[in-house]
C-alpha positions as CSV (number, residue, x, y, z in Angstrom):
1,X,-16.8,36.0,-18.6
2,X,-20.2,38.0,-17.8
3,X,-23.0,37.3,-15.9
4,X,-26.4,39.3,-15.9
5,X,-28.6,38.7,-13.6
6,X,-32.5,39.5,-12.8
7,X,-34.1,40.4,-9.9
8,X,-31.9,39.0,-8.1
9,X,-29.8,39.6,-4.1
10,X,-26.4,39.7,-3.1
11,X,-26.3,35.7,-2.4
12,X,-26.7,35.2,-5.8
13,X,-24.5,37.5,-6.7
14,X,-22.1,36.3,-4.9
15,X,-22.9,32.5,-5.9
16,X,-22.5,33.9,-9.7
17,X,-18.7,35.3,-8.7
18,X,-17.7,32.4,-7.3
19,X,-18.7,30.5,-10.3
20,X,-17.3,32.7,-12.6
21,X,-13.7,33.0,-10.7
22,X,-13.1,29.0,-10.7
23,X,-14.7,29.0,-13.9
24,X,-11.8,31.3,-15.3
25,X,-8.9,30.4,-12.3
26,X,-9.0,33.7,-11.3
27,X,-9.0,33.2,-7.1
28,X,-9.8,36.8,-5.2
29,X,-6.6,36.0,-2.9
30,X,-5.0,38.6,-5.2
31,X,-7.6,41.5,-4.8
32,X,-5.9,43.9,-2.3
33,X,-9.1,46.1,-1.7
34,X,-12.7,46.9,-2.8
35,X,-13.6,50.2,-4.7
36,X,-17.1,50.8,-4.5
37,X,-18.2,53.7,-7.3
38,X,-21.9,55.3,-6.7
39,X,-23.0,56.8,-9.5
40,X,-25.6,57.6,-12.2
41,X,-26.0,55.4,-15.5
42,X,-25.0,58.1,-17.7
43,X,-21.6,58.1,-16.1
44,X,-21.3,54.5,-14.8
45,X,-19.4,53.4,-18.6
46,X,-16.6,55.7,-18.0
47,X,-16.0,55.4,-14.8
48,X,-15.7,51.9,-14.3
49,X,-13.4,52.1,-17.6
50,X,-11.4,54.4,-15.7
51,X,-11.4,51.9,-12.4
52,X,-10.7,48.9,-14.6
53,X,-7.7,50.4,-16.2
54,X,-6.7,51.5,-12.9
55,X,-6.9,48.0,-11.3
56,X,-3.5,46.9,-14.1
57,X,-1.4,48.6,-10.9
58,X,-3.9,47.8,-8.2
59,X,-6.1,43.9,-8.6
60,X,-9.7,44.8,-7.2
61,X,-13.3,44.0,-7.1
62,X,-14.9,46.9,-8.1
63,X,-18.7,47.3,-7.1
64,X,-20.5,50.0,-9.2
65,X,-23.3,50.9,-7.7
66,X,-25.9,52.6,-10.8
67,X,-29.1,54.0,-8.7
68,X,-32.4,54.4,-11.6
69,X,-35.5,56.5,-11.2
70,X,-38.5,55.2,-11.3
71,X,-40.0,56.1,-14.0
72,X,-43.7,55.9,-14.5
73,X,-47.3,55.1,-12.1
74,X,-46.5,51.8,-13.0
75,X,-43.3,51.7,-12.1
76,X,-44.0,53.2,-8.4
77,X,-42.5,51.5,-5.7
78,X,-40.9,48.5,-7.3
79,X,-37.8,47.5,-5.8
80,X,-35.2,45.1,-7.7
81,X,-31.6,44.4,-7.9
82,X,-30.5,43.8,-11.5
83,X,-26.8,42.8,-11.8
84,X,-23.6,42.3,-14.0
85,X,-21.0,40.3,-13.3
86,X,-17.4,40.5,-14.6
87,X,-14.8,38.1,-14.1
88,X,-11.7,37.1,-16.1
89,X,-11.1,38.8,-19.4
90,X,-13.8,40.9,-19.7
91,X,-13.2,42.8,-16.3
92,X,-9.5,43.0,-16.5
93,X,-7.5,42.7,-12.7
94,X,-10.5,42.9,-11.9
95,X,-14.0,41.7,-10.7
96,X,-16.4,43.9,-11.5
97,X,-19.8,43.7,-10.4
98,X,-22.5,46.0,-12.2
99,X,-25.7,46.7,-9.5
100,X,-28.7,48.7,-10.8
101,X,-30.7,49.3,-7.8
102,X,-33.9,50.4,-8.4
103,X,-36.9,51.7,-6.4
104,X,-36.6,51.8,-2.9
105,X,-33.7,49.9,-2.7
106,X,-31.4,52.5,-4.0
107,X,-31.5,54.5,-0.6
108,X,-30.2,51.5,1.2
109,X,-27.4,50.1,-1.3
110,X,-25.3,49.3,1.5
111,X,-27.5,46.6,2.7
112,X,-26.9,45.2,-1.0
113,X,-22.8,46.8,-1.0
114,X,-22.5,45.1,2.6
115,X,-22.1,41.3,1.8
116,X,-19.9,41.6,-1.7
117,X,-16.8,43.3,0.0
118,X,-14.1,41.4,-0.4
119,X,-12.7,40.4,3.8
120,X,-10.2,41.7,5.3
121,X,-9.0,44.0,2.5
122,X,-9.5,47.9,2.7
123,X,-12.4,49.4,1.1
124,X,-12.6,52.8,-1.3
125,X,-15.8,54.9,-2.7
126,X,-15.2,57.0,-5.1
127,X,-18.1,59.6,-6.4
128,X,-17.0,60.5,-9.9
129,X,-20.5,63.2,-9.8
130,X,-22.8,64.3,-6.9
131,X,-21.4,63.3,-4.0
132,X,-22.6,63.9,-0.1
133,X,-22.6,66.7,1.5
134,X,-20.8,65.1,4.4
135,X,-19.3,62.2,2.5
136,X,-17.8,60.3,5.8
137,X,-21.5,60.3,7.4
138,X,-22.7,58.4,4.0
139,X,-23.5,54.7,4.7
140,X,-21.3,53.1,2.4
141,X,-19.0,56.2,2.6
142,X,-18.6,55.3,6.5
143,X,-17.6,51.9,5.3
144,X,-14.6,53.0,3.9
145,X,-10.5,54.2,4.3
146,X,-10.7,56.8,1.9
147,X,-13.8,58.1,0.3
148,X,-12.6,59.9,-3.3
149,X,-15.3,62.8,-4.9
150,X,-14.3,64.9,-7.6
151,X,-15.1,69.1,-7.3
152,X,-14.5,69.6,-10.9
153,X,-16.9,67.5,-12.0
154,X,-20.0,69.6,-10.6
155,X,-21.2,73.3,-12.3
156,X,-20.1,75.5,-9.5
157,X,-17.0,74.1,-7.9
158,X,-15.9,76.3,-6.2
159,X,-18.6,76.5,-4.4
160,X,-18.5,72.7,-3.8
161,X,-14.7,72.8,-2.6
162,X,-16.2,75.1,0.6
163,X,-18.1,72.6,0.9
164,X,-15.2,69.5,1.0
165,X,-13.3,72.4,3.6
166,X,-16.3,72.3,6.2
167,X,-17.1,68.5,6.4
168,X,-13.7,67.2,5.4
169,X,-12.8,64.1,8.0
170,X,-9.2,62.4,7.7
171,X,-9.9,60.0,4.7
172,X,-11.7,62.1,2.4
173,X,-9.9,63.3,-1.0
174,X,-11.0,65.5,-4.5
175,X,-9.8,64.4,-8.0
176,X,-8.7,68.3,-7.9
177,X,-6.0,67.6,-5.7
178,X,-4.6,64.9,-7.2
179,X,-4.3,66.7,-10.6
180,X,-2.2,68.9,-8.9
181,X,0.6,66.2,-8.8
182,X,2.9,66.6,-11.4
183,X,2.9,70.9,-10.7
184,X,3.6,70.2,-6.7
185,X,6.8,67.6,-7.1
186,X,8.2,69.9,-10.0
187,X,7.5,73.3,-7.7
188,X,9.5,71.3,-4.7
189,X,12.4,70.7,-7.1
190,X,12.5,73.6,-8.6
191,X,12.5,75.2,-5.1
192,X,15.6,72.9,-4.2
193,X,17.3,73.8,-7.2
194,X,17.6,77.4,-6.4
195,X,17.4,78.0,-2.8
196,X,16.1,80.7,-2.5
197,X,12.7,82.7,-0.3
198,X,9.4,83.0,-2.2
199,X,7.8,86.4,-1.2
200,X,4.9,85.9,-3.3
201,X,2.8,83.4,-5.7
202,X,0.5,83.0,-9.0
203,X,-1.0,80.8,-10.1
204,X,-2.9,81.0,-13.1
205,X,-5.7,79.1,-14.8
206,X,-8.8,78.5,-15.9
207,X,-11.6,80.4,-14.4
208,X,-13.4,78.7,-11.0
209,X,-10.9,75.5,-11.4
210,X,-10.9,73.6,-7.8
211,X,-7.4,72.1,-8.3
212,X,-6.2,76.1,-9.1
213,X,-7.8,77.2,-5.9
214,X,-6.0,73.9,-3.7
215,X,-2.4,74.5,-5.0
216,X,-2.5,78.3,-3.8
217,X,-4.1,77.0,-0.8
218,X,-1.1,74.4,-0.3
219,X,0.9,77.6,-0.9
220,X,-0.3,80.0,1.4
221,X,-0.1,77.4,4.0
222,X,3.8,75.4,2.6
223,X,5.1,79.3,2.0
224,X,2.7,81.7,3.8
225,X,3.0,84.2,1.4
226,X,-0.1,86.2,-0.3
227,X,-1.3,84.2,-3.7
228,X,-3.0,86.2,-6.6
229,X,-4.9,83.9,-9.0
230,X,-4.9,85.1,-12.6
231,X,-8.0,84.1,-15.0
232,X,-6.4,82.7,-18.1
233,X,-8.4,80.8,-21.4
234,X,-7.0,77.2,-19.4
235,X,-7.2,74.1,-19.9
236,X,-7.1,73.7,-16.3
237,X,-3.6,75.0,-15.0
238,X,-2.1,77.3,-17.2
239,X,1.3,78.1,-15.4
240,X,2.8,79.2,-11.8
241,X,4.8,82.0,-10.7
242,X,7.4,81.8,-8.0
243,X,8.8,85.5,-6.6
244,X,11.8,85.5,-5.2
245,X,14.6,88.3,-4.8
246,X,16.5,86.9,-7.7
247,X,13.9,86.7,-10.3
248,X,10.9,84.7,-10.6
249,X,10.8,80.4,-10.5
250,X,8.3,79.8,-13.0
251,X,6.7,76.6,-14.6
252,X,4.5,77.6,-18.1
253,X,1.9,75.4,-19.8
254,X,-0.2,77.4,-22.2
255,X,-1.6,74.4,-23.3
256,X,-0.6,70.5,-24.7
257,X,1.1,67.7,-23.2
258,X,4.8,70.4,-22.4
259,X,5.2,72.8,-20.0
260,X,8.7,75.1,-19.7
261,X,10.6,76.2,-16.1
262,X,12.7,78.8,-15.7
263,X,14.8,79.7,-13.2
264,X,16.3,82.5,-12.2
265,X,20.2,81.7,-13.6
266,X,19.2,78.7,-15.5
267,X,18.9,77.3,-18.9
268,X,15.0,77.3,-19.5
269,X,14.1,73.8,-20.2
270,X,10.9,71.2,-20.8
271,X,8.7,69.7,-19.2
272,X,6.2,66.8,-19.9
273,X,2.9,68.1,-17.8
274,X,-0.2,66.8,-19.5
275,X,-2.9,66.2,-18.0
276,X,-4.0,62.6,-16.8
277,X,-6.8,60.8,-17.1
278,X,-9.3,59.7,-14.1
279,X,-7.8,56.1,-14.7
280,X,-4.0,57.5,-13.6
281,X,-5.7,59.5,-11.6
282,X,-7.6,56.6,-9.5
283,X,-4.6,54.6,-9.6
284,X,-2.6,57.3,-7.8
285,X,-5.6,57.2,-5.1
286,X,-5.4,54.2,-4.5
287,X,-1.2,53.8,-3.6
288,X,-2.2,55.1,0.1
289,X,-5.1,54.4,2.1
290,X,-3.6,56.7,5.1
291,X,-5.2,60.1,5.6
292,X,-3.9,62.9,2.7
293,X,-2.6,64.9,5.8
294,X,-1.1,67.6,2.6
295,X,-4.6,68.2,0.7
296,X,-6.3,68.2,4.4
297,X,-4.5,71.7,5.6
298,X,-4.8,72.9,1.7
299,X,-7.8,72.3,2.1
300,X,-8.6,74.4,5.4
301,X,-5.7,77.0,4.7
302,X,-6.5,80.8,2.8
303,X,-5.4,83.1,0.6
304,X,-5.6,86.2,-0.1
305,X,-8.2,87.2,-2.9
306,X,-6.7,88.7,-5.7
307,X,-7.5,88.0,-9.1
308,X,-7.8,89.0,-12.4
309,X,-8.3,88.3,-16.6
310,X,-5.2,88.3,-18.4
């Protein structure tokens, strides 16, 4: 069920939600959190689609805050809230509200969002693009237990990652880190199978990849070894090498969804290691709402700046 509201208010949106919920027999008590997406019109569709797909695992109320720029002198200073309410089959396992904020209202999004938050449930805020310098100090970010950014979605990812390092607050996370979960799990399992002292590490990836930078920092933090970055054609992270006295432990994924794992004195094996969708990344982040200490440690770690191309 879709309900369009033009020049509306938060109270009218809440009323529309209640009416739509009753019409679809979908009580709000099944919702486990509120996910606030702060985006622009260009990225709204993909972000809402990803959040809706993630809601199959985490039933939630999705509030998409879409800030609309003022165009033309005749609209200068116009302040208006338009909304689209989706409940039932049109929204999957969630209640979705698209909030289009016009004019000066775009600078006061928290005044619109707060009355629409589910009571007594966690709040997660996600910026698919254009995240603030300090997410925890943003009026909406301050409401949240978790704040999700994505360094990969900007023009200069490593500069964005440097900014995240200086403004980190417990509860912050980045999808560039989430993308590394399969890599970190497989590398940890490989070291369990072949216990050895790691003397150095190599991370291979496309240039300016924030996930590769975070992986290198994670090695520096956890293994306390020099880490070399090698630039490849990609896509994203293409390989990792851990140097030991017995030889190299290698995960190689030059392209596609299959990687190979090589461990000294063991046969090479194939691993499923595809690039995951945004919906899968968001679903993973919603599984835990406590601060990610491993991300914080990796973010603050330093590595030797050793890079070359292949």
